[in-house]
VMD Tcl script that draws the C-alpha trace (Angstrom):
set ca {
  {2.25 18.97 27.37}
  {-1.45 18.16 26.24}
  {-0.55 17.65 22.84}
  {2.18 15.36 23.87}
  {0.74 13.39 26.30}
  {2.16 9.62 27.81}
  {2.08 6.71 25.03}
  {-0.82 5.15 24.46}
  {-3.34 8.09 25.19}
  {-4.76 10.84 23.15}
  {-3.32 12.36 20.59}
  {-0.86 9.17 20.69}
  {2.17 11.42 19.83}
  {4.45 9.14 21.65}
  {2.58 5.90 20.23}
  {-0.89 4.18 20.11}
  {0.53 1.46 22.50}
  {1.41 2.44 26.42}
  {4.52 -0.37 26.06}
  {4.44 -0.14 22.30}
  {7.72 -2.44 21.52}
  {8.46 -3.56 24.51}
  {4.85 -5.00 24.85}
  {5.33 -6.47 20.99}
  {7.17 -5.91 18.08}
  {6.19 -4.28 14.75}
  {4.95 -6.95 11.89}
  {8.06 -7.45 9.77}
  {6.58 -7.91 6.17}
  {9.00 -8.41 2.95}
  {6.47 -7.42 0.22}
  {6.92 -9.83 -2.83}
  {5.64 -11.19 -5.88}
  {6.59 -12.05 -9.26}
  {6.10 -14.27 -12.31}
  {3.79 -17.15 -11.49}
  {1.83 -17.64 -8.55}
  {3.69 -20.65 -8.37}
  {7.36 -18.72 -8.37}
  {5.54 -16.37 -5.71}
  {4.37 -19.14 -3.42}
  {7.65 -20.40 -3.44}
  {9.11 -17.16 -2.17}
  {6.73 -16.58 0.48}
  {7.33 -19.89 1.78}
  {11.39 -18.94 2.28}
  {10.49 -15.58 3.99}
  {8.46 -17.30 6.15}
  {11.48 -19.71 6.97}
  {13.25 -16.59 7.66}
  {11.22 -14.87 9.91}
  {8.79 -12.59 8.38}
  {5.63 -12.87 10.43}
  {3.13 -11.29 7.46}
  {3.19 -11.87 3.85}
  {2.08 -8.19 1.50}
  {1.66 -9.48 -1.93}
  {2.62 -7.05 -5.25}
  {0.82 -7.67 -8.40}
  {2.10 -7.35 -11.95}
  {0.62 -4.48 -13.99}
  {-2.19 -5.94 -15.94}
  {-3.65 -7.39 -13.01}
  {-3.64 -3.71 -11.25}
  {-4.76 -2.44 -14.65}
  {-7.73 -5.24 -14.77}
  {-6.35 -6.78 -17.88}
  {-5.98 -10.59 -18.28}
  {-2.19 -12.08 -19.44}
  {-3.64 -12.35 -22.91}
  {-4.75 -8.88 -23.07}
  {-2.87 -7.25 -26.34}
  {-1.94 -4.54 -23.69}
  {-0.33 -6.64 -21.35}
  {2.18 -8.12 -23.58}
  {5.73 -7.87 -21.97}
  {4.15 -6.63 -18.45}
  {2.80 -10.53 -17.37}
  {4.67 -11.44 -13.86}
  {7.28 -8.64 -14.45}
  {6.88 -6.01 -11.61}
  {4.50 -8.41 -9.07}
  {2.54 -11.65 -9.75}
  {0.47 -12.29 -12.40}
  {-3.33 -13.20 -11.04}
  {-5.74 -14.11 -13.85}
  {-8.65 -16.24 -12.12}
  {-9.03 -18.24 -8.55}
  {-6.89 -20.95 -10.14}
  {-3.64 -18.73 -9.52}
  {-4.48 -17.57 -6.40}
  {-5.66 -20.80 -5.11}
  {-1.23 -21.63 -6.53}
  {-0.35 -18.19 -4.68}
  {-1.52 -19.60 -1.23}
  {-1.25 -23.11 -1.34}
  {0.14 -24.61 1.87}
  {-0.05 -21.65 3.50}
  {-3.13 -21.70 6.36}
  {-4.90 -18.57 5.52}
  {-6.33 -18.44 8.86}
  {-3.13 -17.90 10.97}
  {-1.13 -15.40 8.32}
  {-1.68 -12.16 8.26}
  {-1.73 -10.81 4.27}
  {-1.50 -7.67 2.91}
  {-2.66 -7.10 -0.70}
  {-1.23 -3.43 -2.76}
  {-4.21 -3.40 -5.15}
  {-6.43 -0.81 -5.74}
  {-8.41 -0.37 -9.03}
  {-9.05 -4.17 -9.00}
  {-8.86 -4.13 -5.03}
  {-12.49 -5.94 -4.69}
  {-11.62 -8.69 -7.37}
  {-8.29 -9.73 -5.60}
  {-10.36 -9.57 -2.34}
  {-13.07 -11.76 -3.62}
  {-10.67 -14.22 -4.50}
  {-8.96 -14.16 -1.61}
  {-12.29 -14.90 0.14}
  {-12.87 -17.60 -2.48}
  {-9.66 -19.32 -1.34}
  {-10.03 -18.99 1.73}
  {-13.45 -21.09 1.58}
  {-11.78 -23.94 -0.61}
  {-9.41 -24.18 2.57}
  {-12.58 -24.41 5.02}
  {-11.04 -21.07 6.64}
  {-14.23 -18.78 7.81}
  {-14.21 -15.50 6.50}
  {-13.98 -14.31 10.02}
  {-10.92 -15.91 10.64}
  {-9.51 -13.95 8.00}
  {-6.53 -11.12 9.10}
  {-4.88 -8.66 6.75}
  {-5.46 -5.60 4.66}
  {-5.89 -4.42 1.74}
  {-4.37 -0.87 0.45}
  {-7.97 -0.33 -1.50}
  {-6.79 3.38 -1.86}
  {-7.97 4.34 -5.23}
  {-7.71 7.77 -4.82}
  {-3.79 8.35 -4.48}
  {-4.05 6.35 -7.68}
  {-5.35 9.45 -9.38}
  {-2.47 11.78 -7.96}
  {0.31 9.75 -7.58}
  {0.27 6.55 -9.61}
  {-1.89 5.79 -12.51}
  {-3.43 2.70 -12.03}
  {-6.74 3.60 -11.83}
  {-9.62 2.30 -14.37}
  {-13.16 3.77 -13.57}
  {-13.53 8.06 -12.82}
  {-12.98 9.04 -9.34}
  {-16.42 8.68 -8.15}
  {-17.64 4.94 -9.06}
  {-14.31 4.06 -7.72}
  {-15.39 5.64 -4.30}
  {-18.55 3.69 -4.46}
  {-16.62 0.53 -4.98}
  {-14.23 1.65 -2.08}
  {-17.55 1.84 0.45}
  {-19.07 -1.34 -0.81}
  {-15.52 -3.15 0.60}
  {-16.12 -1.20 3.79}
  {-19.35 -2.29 4.19}
  {-18.64 -6.07 3.13}
  {-16.25 -6.31 5.40}
  {-18.11 -4.87 8.44}
  {-20.48 -7.68 8.25}
  {-18.41 -10.63 6.60}
  {-14.81 -9.71 7.43}
  {-14.27 -8.08 11.00}
  {-10.86 -8.54 11.32}
  {-9.68 -7.19 7.80}
  {-8.77 -3.49 7.67}
  {-10.52 -2.58 4.87}
  {-7.97 0.38 3.57}
  {-4.67 1.25 3.54}
  {-4.47 4.87 2.61}
  {-1.34 5.70 1.12}
  {1.21 8.56 1.60}
  {3.58 5.89 0.65}
  {3.10 6.60 -3.42}
  {2.67 10.27 -3.10}
  {6.07 10.76 -1.47}
  {7.56 8.52 -4.02}
  {5.86 10.80 -6.96}
  {8.11 13.92 -5.50}
  {5.95 14.91 -2.43}
  {7.25 16.59 0.43}
  {6.95 15.27 4.06}
  {4.44 17.87 4.58}
  {2.59 16.98 1.22}
  {2.49 13.45 2.12}
  {0.71 14.19 5.81}
  {-1.47 16.45 4.09}
  {-2.24 14.72 1.09}
  {-2.87 11.50 2.49}
  {-5.60 12.72 5.07}
  {-7.06 14.76 2.55}
  {-7.78 11.23 0.96}
  {-8.80 9.77 4.11}
  {-11.37 12.00 5.27}
  {-12.89 11.33 2.01}
  {-13.03 7.87 2.41}
  {-14.18 8.05 5.94}
  {-16.82 10.94 5.24}
  {-18.20 8.26 2.29}
  {-18.40 5.67 4.75}
  {-20.50 8.00 7.14}
  {-22.74 8.97 4.53}
  {-23.00 5.16 4.08}
  {-24.25 4.27 6.97}
  {-21.51 2.25 8.60}
  {-20.76 3.60 12.63}
  {-17.28 6.03 12.74}
  {-16.19 4.15 15.94}
  {-16.53 0.81 14.04}
  {-15.31 1.52 10.49}
  {-12.68 3.30 11.94}
  {-10.91 1.22 14.03}
  {-10.10 -0.76 10.30}
  {-8.73 1.63 8.65}
  {-4.87 1.92 8.49}
  {-2.03 3.58 6.65}
  {0.54 3.43 4.68}
  {3.74 5.51 4.88}
  {7.23 6.29 3.02}
  {10.13 6.39 5.03}
  {12.57 8.76 3.32}
  {16.06 10.42 4.08}
  {15.82 13.06 6.36}
  {16.35 10.73 9.74}
  {14.86 13.67 12.38}
  {12.20 15.21 9.80}
  {10.73 11.02 9.13}
  {10.48 10.67 13.05}
  {8.48 13.47 13.40}
  {6.45 12.83 10.30}
  {4.90 10.01 11.96}
  {4.49 11.44 15.15}
  {2.76 14.08 13.53}
  {0.54 12.23 11.13}
  {-0.30 10.25 14.34}
  {-1.76 13.35 16.39}
  {-3.25 14.93 13.56}
  {-5.33 11.79 12.64}
  {-6.43 11.78 16.11}
  {-7.76 15.05 16.18}
  {-9.39 14.62 12.87}
  {-11.28 11.47 14.19}
  {-12.39 13.52 16.92}
  {-13.14 16.85 15.96}
  {-14.48 16.42 12.67}
  {-15.98 12.97 12.60}
  {-17.00 12.65 16.76}
  {-15.33 8.88 16.98}
  {-14.91 8.36 20.72}
  {-13.61 5.21 20.83}
  {-9.75 5.42 21.16}
  {-8.79 2.74 18.33}
  {-10.87 4.75 16.18}
  {-8.75 7.82 16.93}
  {-5.61 5.93 16.66}
  {-3.70 6.35 13.33}
  {-1.91 2.60 12.59}
  {0.27 2.76 9.74}
  {3.09 0.38 7.98}
  {5.91 2.12 6.57}
  {8.24 0.66 3.61}
  {11.86 2.50 3.02}
  {12.26 4.74 -0.02}
  {12.51 3.15 -3.46}
  {13.05 6.09 -5.32}
  {16.06 6.94 -2.98}
  {17.56 3.79 -3.77}
  {20.27 4.56 -6.59}
  {21.56 2.19 -9.52}
  {24.98 3.79 -9.09}
  {27.27 2.12 -6.18}
  {24.01 -0.12 -5.48}
  {25.57 -1.38 -1.89}
  {25.20 1.86 -0.66}
  {21.15 1.33 -0.41}
  {21.90 -0.67 2.55}
  {22.94 1.82 4.75}
  {20.13 4.38 3.17}
  {17.76 1.47 4.22}
  {18.88 0.70 6.94}
  {18.55 4.08 8.57}
  {15.05 4.90 7.14}
  {14.10 1.35 8.77}
  {15.50 2.83 11.81}
  {13.64 6.17 11.61}
  {10.30 4.28 11.08}
  {11.10 1.89 14.39}
  {11.84 5.45 16.13}
  {8.62 6.87 15.13}
  {6.35 3.91 16.11}
  {5.18 2.18 12.86}
  {3.27 -1.02 13.56}
  {4.50 -2.67 10.31}
  {7.36 -2.39 8.35}
  {8.97 -3.26 4.85}
  {12.34 -3.01 3.94}
  {13.36 -2.33 0.02}
  {16.38 -4.84 -1.54}
  {19.42 -2.90 -2.30}
  {19.16 -4.28 -5.67}
  {15.42 -2.50 -6.28}
  {17.06 0.31 -8.37}
  {18.45 -2.36 -10.92}
  {15.56 -5.08 -10.99}
  {13.25 -7.24 -8.41}
  {15.28 -8.16 -5.10}
  {16.79 -11.31 -5.30}
  {16.78 -13.89 -2.22}
  {20.28 -12.72 -0.83}
  {18.77 -9.58 -1.28}
  {15.35 -9.86 0.41}
  {16.96 -11.55 3.11}
  {19.20 -9.20 3.71}
  {16.55 -6.51 4.19}
  {14.58 -8.40 6.51}
  {17.48 -9.24 8.83}
  {17.92 -5.56 8.74}
  {14.60 -5.12 10.68}
  {15.94 -7.73 12.91}
  {19.41 -6.20 13.71}
  {17.27 -3.26 14.62}
  {14.83 -5.10 16.68}
  {17.09 -7.67 18.36}
  {20.83 -5.15 18.78}
  {20.03 -1.64 18.96}
  {18.26 -1.42 22.24}
  {15.79 1.08 20.45}
  {12.73 -1.06 21.55}
  {13.62 -1.12 25.25}
  {12.23 1.97 25.73}
  {8.31 3.26 24.74}
  {9.71 6.82 23.33}
  {13.19 6.96 22.90}
  {12.64 10.51 20.97}
  {10.32 11.87 22.99}
  {11.44 15.58 24.33}
  {14.10 15.81 21.83}
  {13.83 19.62 20.98}
  {14.70 19.21 17.40}
  {11.89 16.31 17.02}
  {9.24 18.03 18.61}
  {10.07 21.13 17.17}
  {9.54 19.75 13.74}
  {6.62 17.77 14.59}
  {4.57 20.65 15.37}
  {6.39 21.76 11.81}
  {4.86 19.07 9.98}
  {1.48 19.17 11.75}
  {0.95 22.92 10.88}
  {1.84 22.45 7.47}
  {-0.52 19.66 6.73}
  {-3.62 21.41 8.32}
  {-3.02 24.11 5.97}
  {-2.81 22.16 3.36}
  {-6.35 20.20 4.28}
  {-7.56 23.62 5.07}
  {-7.03 24.93 1.76}
  {-8.47 21.59 -0.03}
  {-11.70 21.88 2.46}
  {-12.03 25.62 0.94}
  {-11.83 24.62 -2.69}
  {-14.58 21.77 -1.85}
  {-13.21 18.64 -0.79}
  {-10.74 16.18 -1.90}
  {-12.60 14.70 -5.01}
  {-13.01 18.57 -6.33}
  {-8.94 19.02 -5.97}
  {-8.30 15.88 -8.00}
  {-10.18 16.79 -10.83}
  {-9.26 20.14 -11.21}
  {-5.08 18.53 -10.85}
  {-4.50 21.25 -7.58}
  {-3.21 17.79 -5.95}
  {-1.24 16.76 -8.95}
  {0.29 19.86 -10.01}
  {1.59 20.55 -6.70}
  {3.37 17.14 -6.36}
  {4.71 17.80 -9.57}
  {6.29 21.20 -8.37}
  {7.69 19.57 -5.57}
  {9.38 16.68 -7.70}
  {10.52 19.51 -10.11}
  {12.12 21.25 -7.33}
  {13.31 18.37 -5.67}
  {15.01 16.89 -9.23}
  {16.50 20.61 -9.70}
  {18.38 20.38 -6.34}
  {20.10 17.11 -7.14}
  {21.03 18.23 -10.95}
  {22.38 21.53 -9.51}
  {24.12 19.71 -6.60}
  {22.38 21.41 -3.88}
  {20.83 18.17 -2.74}
  {23.39 15.45 -2.47}
  {22.96 11.80 -3.57}
  {26.16 9.84 -2.90}
  {27.43 8.19 -5.56}
  {25.26 9.65 -8.13}
  {26.01 13.50 -7.70}
  {29.11 13.46 -5.61}
  {31.43 10.90 -4.29}
  {31.49 8.84 -7.18}
  {34.30 6.75 -8.48}
  {34.33 8.28 -11.66}
  {35.40 4.90 -13.42}
  {32.58 5.23 -15.45}
  {31.85 1.38 -14.57}
  {29.39 2.30 -11.25}
  {25.78 1.08 -12.13}
  {24.64 -2.04 -10.58}
  {28.62 -3.28 -10.59}
  {28.69 -6.55 -8.97}
  {25.61 -7.07 -8.50}
  {23.60 -9.88 -9.45}
  {20.30 -8.79 -11.10}
  {17.05 -10.98 -10.64}
  {15.66 -11.75 -14.16}
  {12.27 -12.94 -14.59}
  {11.71 -15.82 -17.31}
  {10.61 -14.81 -20.71}
  {8.83 -18.30 -21.05}
  {6.79 -17.69 -17.80}
  {4.16 -15.03 -19.67}
  {3.52 -17.64 -22.05}
  {3.02 -20.48 -20.04}
  {0.76 -18.25 -17.69}
  {-1.43 -17.55 -20.96}
  {-1.58 -20.92 -21.87}
  {-2.99 -21.91 -18.37}
  {-5.41 -19.07 -18.60}
  {-6.92 -20.46 -21.81}
  {-6.96 -23.79 -20.41}
  {-9.62 -22.47 -17.77}
  {-11.62 -20.65 -20.06}
  {-12.37 -24.08 -21.97}
  {-13.16 -26.09 -18.99}
  {-15.41 -23.72 -16.86}
  {-18.84 -24.14 -16.65}
  {-20.00 -21.77 -19.17}
  {-23.72 -21.01 -18.38}
  {-22.69 -20.35 -14.46}
  {-20.01 -18.28 -15.25}
  {-22.04 -16.10 -17.82}
  {-24.95 -15.68 -14.74}
  {-22.25 -15.18 -12.55}
  {-20.91 -12.18 -14.20}
  {-24.56 -11.02 -15.33}
  {-24.85 -10.79 -11.17}
  {-22.26 -8.55 -11.07}
  {-23.48 -6.18 -14.06}
  {-27.36 -5.73 -12.26}
  {-25.56 -4.67 -8.95}
  {-23.40 -2.02 -10.12}
  {-26.16 -0.79 -12.23}
  {-28.80 -0.85 -9.39}
  {-26.63 0.59 -6.82}
  {-26.51 -2.68 -4.28}
  {-23.24 -4.04 -3.02}
  {-21.33 -5.70 -5.69}
  {-19.15 -7.76 -3.72}
  {-20.65 -10.93 -2.82}
  {-21.86 -11.05 -6.36}
  {-17.99 -10.43 -7.57}
  {-17.47 -13.42 -5.01}
  {-19.73 -15.61 -6.85}
  {-18.24 -14.69 -10.23}
  {-14.61 -15.84 -9.01}
  {-15.75 -19.02 -7.70}
  {-17.47 -19.52 -11.44}
  {-13.91 -18.73 -12.61}
  {-14.71 -15.56 -14.14}
  {-11.56 -13.97 -14.49}
  {-9.99 -10.48 -13.11}
  {-10.12 -8.74 -16.82}
  {-13.41 -10.09 -17.67}
  {-15.06 -8.78 -14.12}
  {-13.41 -5.51 -14.62}
  {-14.68 -5.02 -18.16}
  {-18.24 -5.60 -16.93}
  {-17.68 -2.80 -14.41}
  {-16.06 -0.38 -17.39}
  {-19.46 -1.18 -18.80}
  {-21.04 -0.21 -15.84}
  {-19.00 3.02 -15.20}
  {-16.97 4.07 -17.77}
  {-13.18 4.68 -17.61}
  {-11.28 7.83 -16.26}
  {-9.73 9.45 -18.90}
  {-6.59 11.67 -17.14}
  {-6.49 15.44 -18.22}
  {-3.34 17.58 -18.28}
  {-2.29 19.55 -15.13}
  {-0.77 22.89 -15.95}
}
mol new
graphics top color blue
foreach p $ca { graphics top sphere $p radius 0.5 }
foreach p [lrange $ca 0 end-1] q [lrange $ca 1 end] { graphics top cylinder $p $q radius 0.2 }
display resetview
């Protein structure tokens, strides 16, 4: 029972709070962003009116990759999978009328995380909100980009240096900000198993914590600002057990490996999103059932924050109706099911506890293997993590193709009328004229900004990158001088180089 314990006590298997949701519900976030900053601002206002308790920002691919909207590689992608942010003017419009000192904001951004954080700080200054009053999370998990998503810019070791610069800056300037959200979500979306999701995520987390320690940060202070981001997939009992195993394993890693003694530095705090890869374009309304069960697994597993996908996301960005329904799913679970009335409703269930032990054991084996190889960066650079995720994804697809694994409406229980994909579902479309308008605003900004202040600020970023000093404050100065995301990224490209992936066999 020492490894089970009580809720709110080490090793936190049963939850990080003694009363869990009886004392406070999870934060209900809805991940949103599309088109221009003005359009996304309108969606955020709508979601807040519907009852969300925290914002979650999606950025478009050019912003994620460090390209301005008028870059040739951005053509056709501006505003498509998230909001287009080129400058401080866009960021100010994105949060227009939203009190940054009162709302919690999560930003899903990695390679350009330092720039988007700087923009957020700069916009808060415009609102006369002190940095110390800001609360939220920046994903800032660049290592998973090399193994699962691909939106990296710089080589891994240079990227890790930027991550630790953010840690150090926020420790002094943004004490209520979660400086990293280490993501297993995208590892699972890329095809990993539940055990691999935990194991590889914690391998990355160990690298981040070690880098912070090496940079002189106190693990008991810094450890309290580390957060995680996990996937809620289809195997209901396995997912519940996965969250419990992850909490227990992380508590031991922080205490036994890094010497953390403060309980909050030992606790695993995590956001959960339902599994986008499980959604089907065929019979899309059935995704409502999938999302509901995945969300319930996250709640029973003890998540601190939750986003439910829209049922139409296999077809496009969610419509307002789908986004509202996704939020209502969380609200029904919280208000009508009764699962929040018991601190740990599944504690002691044989199947849950046995699966928890199995997942923890499997994740430990992954971590031991990576340690023997020489650590996480070596495992990434040699392609070990990428290769193992790819092999799992291949096996999962073979199981679906052969019918061994059932996907309702895809390989079983089809209607057979040939009209199933997206039938009867309104699909959200981004107005193609939006890209032209965004480019026009960007070019107008370049024309009216003070060229001398802009040039001097970019020189400051270049100097910091090259001489090893912290890059965050110079980047804040650069965005306040109207330097763009692409321009700052190009300065850092010049200092650090760009990463080119090698094939893994």
